[in-house]
Every structure is written in C-alpha cells, then in structure tokens.
C-alpha positions in Angstrom: 204.9 72.0 145.7 208.5 74.2 146.4 208.7 77.8 146.6 212.3 78.8 145.8 213.6 82.4 147.2 216.4 83.3 146.7 218.3 85.9 148.8 221.6 88.2 148.9 223.3 91.3 149.6 224.8 91.2 146.1 222.0 92.8 143.7 224.0 91.6 140.7 224.4 87.8 141.6 220.4 88.1 142.1 219.8 89.2 138.1 219.7 85.5 137.0 217.6 83.3 139.0 214.8 82.2 137.3 211.4 80.8 138.7 212.5 82.2 142.1 211.5 84.7 144.5 214.4 87.2 144.8 214.6 89.2 148.0 217.6 91.5 148.1 218.9 92.0 152.0 220.1 95.6 153.1 220.2 97.8 150.3 220.8 101.1 152.6 223.4 99.0 154.6 225.4 98.0 151.3 224.1 100.1 148.7 223.7 96.5 146.2 227.1 95.2 146.7 228.4 91.7 148.5 228.9 91.7 152.4 232.8 91.9 151.6 232.8 88.2 153.6 231.8 89.8 156.6 229.0 88.1 158.3 228.5 90.8 160.6 227.2 93.0 157.5 225.1 89.9 156.3 223.7 89.9 159.7 222.7 93.2 160.0 221.5 92.9 156.4 219.3 90.2 157.3 217.3 92.2 160.3 217.2 95.2 157.8 215.0 93.2 155.8 213.7 90.9 158.7 210.4 91.9 157.7 210.4 91.0 154.1 211.5 87.6 155.1 209.3 86.8 157.4 206.3 88.0 154.8 208.3 85.5 152.3 208.1 82.4 155.0 204.7 83.4 156.1 202.3 80.1 155.8 205.5 77.3 155.0 205.3 73.8 156.8 209.4 73.6 156.2 211.8 75.6 155.6 215.0 74.5 153.8 217.9 76.8 153.7 221.2 76.5 152.3 223.9 79.1 152.1 227.6 78.9 152.2 229.4 79.0 155.8 232.5 80.4 154.4 231.7 83.8 155.5 229.9 86.7 154.1 226.5 87.3 153.8 224.7 83.4 153.6 226.9 82.9 157.2 226.0 85.8 158.4 222.1 85.6 157.3 221.3 82.1 157.8 221.2 82.1 161.4 218.5 84.8 161.0 216.4 83.4 158.8 216.2 80.4 161.0 215.2 82.2 163.5 212.6 83.9 161.7 211.3 80.6 160.4 210.8 78.9 163.1 209.1 82.3 164.8 206.4 81.6 162.1 206.0 77.5 162.9 207.9 76.0 160.3 210.6 73.4 160.9 213.6 74.2 159.3 216.3 71.9 157.6 219.6 73.7 157.2 222.3 72.4 154.4 225.9 74.2 154.8 228.0 73.9 152.5 231.7 74.1 154.7 235.4 75.9 153.7 238.2 73.4 152.6 239.7 72.4 156.1 243.1 74.4 155.3 240.8 77.5 155.4 241.7 78.1 158.7 239.8 81.6 159.4 236.5 80.6 157.7 236.1 77.7 160.3 235.9 79.8 162.7 233.5 82.0 161.2 231.9 78.9 159.9 231.3 77.3 163.3 230.2 80.5 164.9 227.2 80.3 162.4 226.5 76.5 163.1 226.3 77.2 166.3 223.5 80.1 166.0 221.7 78.0 163.7 221.8 75.2 166.1 219.2 77.2 168.6 216.6 77.7 165.6 217.4 74.9 163.1 216.1 71.3 163.9 218.5 69.9 161.4 222.3 71.2 160.4 223.6 69.0 157.3 227.6 69.9 157.1 229.0 69.5 153.5 232.6 70.3 154.5 234.3 70.9 150.6 236.7 68.3 151.6 234.4 65.6 150.6 234.3 67.5 147.5 237.5 65.5 146.4 235.7 62.0 147.2 233.0 63.1 145.4 234.2 63.2 142.3 237.7 61.3 141.8 241.2 62.5 141.7 240.5 63.4 137.8 237.1 65.8 138.3 237.4 69.5 138.1 236.8 71.7 140.5 233.4 72.7 138.7 232.5 69.0 138.4 233.2 68.6 142.1 231.0 71.6 143.3 228.6 70.6 140.7 228.3 66.9 142.2 228.0 68.8 145.6 224.9 71.2 144.2 223.1 67.8 143.5 223.8 66.3 146.7 221.9 69.2 148.7 219.5 68.8 145.5 218.5 65.1 146.6 218.8 65.4 150.3 215.8 68.3 149.8 214.0 66.2 147.6 213.9 63.4 149.7 212.6 64.9 152.8 209.7 66.9 150.4 209.2 63.5 148.8 208.6 61.4 151.9 205.9 63.7 153.2 204.5 65.1 149.6 204.6 61.9 147.6 201.9 58.8 148.0 204.2 55.5 148.4 203.2 52.3 149.2 204.6 52.9 152.6 203.9 56.7 153.8 205.2 59.4 155.9 203.2 62.5 156.9 204.2 65.9 158.2 203.6 65.0 162.0 205.3 62.1 161.5 208.5 64.5 160.5 208.0 66.9 163.2 207.9 64.4 166.0 211.2 62.5 164.9 213.3 65.8 164.6 211.6 68.0 167.5 213.0 65.6 169.9 216.6 67.3 169.8 218.1 69.6 167.0 221.8 69.0 166.0 224.6 67.7 163.2 222.6 65.3 161.0 224.8 63.4 158.3 223.0 63.0 154.6 224.2 60.1 152.4 222.4 58.7 148.9 222.9 55.9 146.8 221.6 54.5 143.7 221.7 51.1 142.1 220.5 49.4 138.9 219.7 46.0 137.8 218.7 43.1 139.8 220.8 43.8 142.4 219.7 47.2 142.4 218.6 47.8 145.6 222.1 46.3 147.4 224.2 48.3 145.2 222.0 51.4 146.5 222.6 50.3 149.8 226.9 49.7 149.4 227.0 53.0 147.4 224.9 55.0 150.6 227.3 53.1 153.2 230.2 54.8 151.6 229.2 57.7 150.7 232.0 60.5 151.9 229.4 62.9 153.5 228.3 59.7 156.1 231.6 59.4 157.4 232.5 62.9 158.8 235.1 62.7 161.7 233.4 65.5 164.1 230.0 63.9 163.8 229.1 60.8 165.3 226.9 58.1 163.4 224.6 56.7 166.3 221.6 58.5 165.2 218.9 59.5 167.7 216.8 59.9 164.5 216.7 58.5 161.5 215.4 59.3 158.2 215.0 56.7 155.3 213.8 57.0 152.0 213.6 54.0 149.3 212.6 54.6 145.8 212.2 52.1 143.2 211.1 50.6 139.9 207.7 48.1 140.0 209.9 45.1 140.9 210.7 46.1 144.5 210.4 43.5 146.5 209.1 44.3 149.9 211.8 41.8 151.9 214.5 43.2 150.2 212.8 46.5 151.4 213.2 45.0 155.4 216.2 43.9 155.3 217.9 46.9 154.0 216.2 49.0 156.0 217.1 46.6 159.2 221.0 47.2 157.8 220.8 51.0 157.5 219.2 51.0 161.1 221.6 48.8 162.5 224.8 50.7 160.9 223.9 54.0 162.3 222.5 52.5 166.0 219.5 53.6 165.5 217.0 53.4 168.5 213.0 53.8 168.2 213.1 57.0 166.0 213.0 55.9 162.7 210.8 57.2 159.8 210.5 55.0 156.8 208.7 55.5 153.5 208.9 53.3 150.6 207.9 54.7 147.1 207.1 52.9 143.6 208.0 54.8 140.4 207.0 53.1 137.5 209.4 55.3 135.4 212.8 54.1 137.5 212.3 50.6 135.9 215.4 48.5 137.0 
C-alpha cells in the first residue's frame, strides 16, 4: 500500500527503477545531468518541477523522504519536497544518511539541509555513515555496510506503515500517529532488534538497545514521543509485551505520549 517515487536530476540513474514513479527534476537546468554535489542546484531543480512533485504527492497521508545529505540533488531537493508534502496535508518523515565525520565540508551542507527539513518534517531520522562500521563489524565490506544501512531505512518505514495499515492485537490508527508527532518536530532516533527461540522477545530488546543508531552523540535519548512496534509469532505472551514496553519506556524516559502496537504474524514461528 505504499507508492514508491524516485526523483533525481540525473536521468541515467533513473533508468533502472522498477515499480517506481520516476520524476526527473530540473531538466532545463541540468540537461539530465547530476547536481555536481551542489545543493543549490538540487533545490532549484526541485523548484522548477514543484508542480509535478505536488501532483505526485497529492492525496498522501504520510510521506517518507529518504535522501543522502552529502550535497547535491538530495540535499537541496529534500526540504522542497518536504514543504510540498506538508502543504498537501501529509505527515512527513525524513530518513537522512549523513556523511562520515571526517567529511567536514559535507557535514556543514548536511546540517543546513537538516535545519531546512526541520521546518516541514515531523521527524528527521539521522543515519550517520560512521554507524555503518558498527552495523557491519570490522570485517564487513563497504558494500555490505551500505546494504545494511539501506535495510535499516526499509525497516523504519515498514514499521511505521505496519503500525497504521496492518491489523494487530493492539492497533494504532493514523490519528494516534499524527497526534504523537504533531506535538513537536525534531531529530528522531530509530532502532531495531530481533530475536528467535524461547527468549526471542528478550533477545530483540537487548539487540534494540545496542543498536548503534540509538546512540548518536548529538541527539538526546529522552523522548518527547515514543513509537513502539512489536511483531512476533503466535506464542508471543502478553506479560512479555508489557514488560519489554515498560523497559523501553524507562530507557528513553518517555512520558505520556507513547504509541504502542503489537502484531501476531503466524509466518514468524518463534
């Protein structure tokens, strides 16, 4: 139930996008080439095609923007797209891979873009490239680390969509989600854990709390709003759900604004 839209100034990069609506941005500005790592070119390209972007976003309740923040099309266009999505009435989430800490000039561009995104997105989820090393381990290849980062973006988007669109034993509707995120926009942490066997749910919580994306030095772990989704097989116990949700609430010092969903999936086994 999610529409996939791929937008870029670089026409060649859009040639191999199956099952996606493709938007080439700024054709008269860049002549089908990339933005040359210049965010202003990306911004102007998105402005040039703002009517086409708005048409693609028309009617959406939620919009997830994922764009690299290292300069170029994504860095410049993401805030423009977020503004258009917000004007269309959508709840906007942004998943933003960030440059490595040693890429100083790219970092300043990323921070400027995040400041612009902050005006329109209800949640910006920073995904620093530095955390890729912790995800993949010391022996992982660069390709494996970036693939793992991509999977984490996918898990984050899937979890939020599952909260709203899947029937569960504890359901969450879109009104709950909008209420939680309408309170305040800002940097948002995302973590994921999984487990297997008799102690599956405990394993999942341990893995969640060790997730490197939950331990960013410049983002507070004290949560204004907390979103928890637990999915498990038919043996998932109610007492376990209550215990782990309490642990997560305590870990992130969450107050009353907690959105909790639980789904049983018969295909998950243990």
